[in-house]
C-alpha positions as CSV (number, residue, x, y, z in Angstrom):
1,M,12.0,49.1,-5.3
2,N,10.8,48.2,-8.5
3,R,7.8,49.7,-10.4
4,H,5.4,46.8,-9.4
5,D,6.1,47.2,-5.8
6,E,6.0,51.1,-6.0
7,I,2.7,51.2,-7.4
8,T,1.5,48.3,-5.3
9,R,2.8,50.4,-2.1
10,M,0.9,53.6,-3.6
11,I,-2.4,51.8,-4.2
12,L,-2.3,50.3,-0.7
13,A,-1.9,53.4,1.0
14,K,-4.6,55.4,-0.9
15,N,-7.3,52.5,-0.2
16,D,-6.0,52.4,3.5
17,F,-5.6,48.7,2.9
18,R,-5.8,47.3,6.7
19,Y,-4.7,43.8,6.2
20,T,-1.0,44.3,5.8
21,Q,-0.2,42.4,9.3
22,V,-2.4,39.7,8.4
23,I,-0.7,39.4,4.9
24,D,2.6,39.4,6.7
25,R,1.5,36.3,8.9
26,I,-0.1,34.6,5.7
27,V,3.6,34.9,4.4
28,D,5.6,33.9,7.3
29,Y,3.4,30.9,7.7
30,G,3.6,29.9,4.1
31,I,7.2,30.0,4.2
32,I,7.3,27.8,7.5
33,N,4.7,25.6,5.9
34,Y,6.6,25.5,2.9
35,E,9.6,24.3,4.6
36,D,7.6,21.7,6.9
37,L,6.0,20.2,4.0
38,N,9.4,19.7,2.3
39,N,10.4,17.6,5.2
40,E,6.9,15.8,5.3
41,L,7.4,14.8,1.7
42,I,10.6,13.3,2.2
43,D,9.7,11.2,5.0
44,L,6.7,10.0,3.4
45,D,9.3,9.0,0.4
46,T,11.0,7.0,2.6
47,E,8.0,5.5,4.2
48,I,6.5,4.7,0.8
49,N,9.6,3.2,-0.3
50,D,9.9,1.0,2.7
51,L,6.5,-0.4,2.2
52,G,7.3,-1.1,-1.4
53,L,10.0,-3.7,-0.4
54,Q,7.5,-5.1,2.5
55,I,4.8,-5.9,-0.3
56,E,7.4,-7.0,-2.4
57,A,9.0,-9.3,0.2
58,I,5.3,-10.5,1.0
59,Q,4.3,-11.3,-2.4
60,N,7.6,-13.3,-2.9
61,L,6.7,-15.2,0.1
62,L,3.3,-15.8,-0.9
63,G,5.1,-17.7,-4.0
64,V,7.4,-19.5,-1.7
65,I,4.7,-21.0,0.3
66,R,2.3,-21.7,-2.9
67,D,5.4,-23.7,-4.1
68,A,6.2,-25.5,-1.1
69,L,2.7,-27.0,-0.8
70,T,2.6,-27.6,-4.4
71,Y,5.4,-29.8,-4.1
72,Y,4.1,-31.6,-1.0
73,L,1.1,-32.3,-2.8
74,E,2.7,-33.6,-5.9
75,N,5.8,-35.2,-4.5
76,V,4.7,-36.2,-0.9
77,K,1.0,-36.5,-0.7
78,M,0.0,-37.8,-3.8
79,P,0.0,-42.0,-3.8
80,S,3.1,-43.3,-5.4
81,N,1.2,-44.9,-8.1
82,S,0.7,-41.1,-9.8
83,E,0.1,-42.5,-13.4
84,F,-3.6,-43.1,-11.8
85,C,-4.0,-39.8,-10.1
86,Q,-3.2,-36.2,-10.3
87,V,-3.6,-32.8,-8.4
88,L,-6.1,-30.5,-9.7
89,Y,-5.5,-26.8,-8.8
90,G,-8.7,-24.0,-8.6
91,A,-8.7,-20.8,-10.3
92,N,-7.8,-19.1,-6.8
93,Y,-5.1,-21.5,-6.0
94,G,-2.1,-19.4,-5.1
95,T,-3.6,-16.3,-5.8
96,T,-6.4,-15.5,-2.8
97,G,-5.6,-18.7,-0.7
98,L,-4.1,-22.3,-0.9
99,D,-7.2,-24.3,-0.3
100,D,-8.5,-24.5,-3.9
101,W,-7.0,-28.0,-5.0
102,M,-7.7,-31.9,-4.7
103,I,-6.0,-34.8,-5.6
104,V,-8.3,-37.1,-8.1
105,S,-8.2,-40.0,-10.0
106,K,-7.9,-40.3,-13.7
107,T,-11.4,-40.4,-14.0
108,G,-11.6,-37.3,-11.9
109,T,-12.9,-38.9,-8.8
110,P,-11.8,-37.0,-5.7
111,L,-9.1,-39.2,-3.4
112,Y,-8.1,-36.5,-1.4
113,V,-9.5,-32.7,-0.6
114,Y,-8.8,-30.3,2.1
115,K,-11.3,-30.8,4.8
116,G,-13.1,-33.1,2.6
117,V,-12.7,-36.7,1.1
118,G,-9.8,-38.5,2.7
119,W,-8.8,-35.7,4.7
120,D,-6.1,-37.0,7.2
121,N,-5.6,-33.3,9.1
122,D,-2.1,-33.3,7.9
123,E,-0.4,-30.4,9.8
124,N,1.8,-29.6,7.1
125,I,-0.7,-28.9,4.5
126,T,-2.8,-26.7,7.3
127,Q,0.3,-25.0,8.1
128,W,1.0,-23.9,4.5
129,I,-2.6,-23.2,3.9
130,E,-2.6,-20.7,7.4
131,D,0.8,-19.1,6.5
132,F,-0.5,-18.3,3.3
133,A,-3.7,-16.7,4.7
134,F,-1.7,-14.9,7.1
135,C,0.4,-13.0,4.6
136,Y,-2.2,-12.5,2.1
137,D,-4.2,-10.7,4.7
138,L,-1.2,-8.6,5.7
139,L,-0.9,-7.8,2.2
140,T,-4.5,-6.9,1.3
141,C,-6.4,-6.0,4.4
142,P,-8.1,-2.8,3.7
143,I,-7.6,0.0,6.3
144,G,-10.7,0.4,8.4
145,P,-12.6,-1.2,11.5
146,D,-10.9,-4.6,10.8
147,G,-7.1,-3.2,11.4
148,T,-4.7,-0.6,9.9
149,Y,-1.9,-3.5,8.9
150,G,-3.2,-3.9,5.3
151,L,0.3,-2.8,3.7
152,Q,-1.2,-2.3,-0.2
153,D,-3.9,-0.4,1.3
154,M,-1.5,1.9,3.4
155,A,0.9,2.4,0.6
156,S,-1.9,3.6,-1.4
157,K,-3.3,6.0,1.2
158,L,0.4,7.4,1.9
159,L,0.5,7.9,-2.1
160,V,-2.9,9.8,-1.9
161,A,-1.6,11.9,1.3
162,R,1.8,12.6,-0.6
163,E,0.1,14.0,-3.7
164,S,-1.9,16.3,-1.4
165,I,1.2,17.7,0.6
166,Q,2.9,18.1,-3.0
167,K,0.0,20.3,-4.1
168,D,0.0,22.4,-0.8
169,R,3.7,22.7,-0.9
170,D,3.8,23.8,-4.6
171,K,1.2,26.5,-3.7
172,F,3.1,27.5,-0.5
173,E,6.5,27.7,-2.6
174,G,4.9,30.8,-4.4
175,I,3.8,32.6,-1.1
176,T,6.3,35.0,-1.1
177,R,4.6,36.8,-4.1
178,L,2.1,38.4,-1.7
179,I,5.1,40.2,0.3
180,P,4.7,43.6,-1.6
181,Y,1.1,43.3,-0.1
182,G,2.2,43.2,3.4
183,T,3.9,45.6,5.7
């Protein structure tokens, strides 16, 4: 027994410290918790990495869908005499949705607008816009009453949980320092 433990035992006995068994339970609990928290961190890291891959895949898919609609608008939907017209894209096109565009004449007169001037219920355009909206929602929906499927918010919340578990684990890592105060 080292000097620290020897003096500690003497003071505990002198003061009739009644909590040695409680301290033992705290130490036992802390050791078990430390091991459990290590396993939780491993599981969380796996889940966070998987979510990262899912987010990356959906972000790339949004680009593919945007590029497909852009190609279709510029090469299929725009009149063959394209020197007289152009596709104008709004600030939100390809970021939060795909319905922010119009085909206009060189003078700026709208010729074809989604659900507006000249709209002919083109199923291809509708499909790309709906596909983009679905993926964007899957990516950005905040966790709450509207659902728990938002990949970005889910990853963010798992990172917060990981930080908390890491702090708990770090605290329990030193729990054995209480052993001299137990029985």
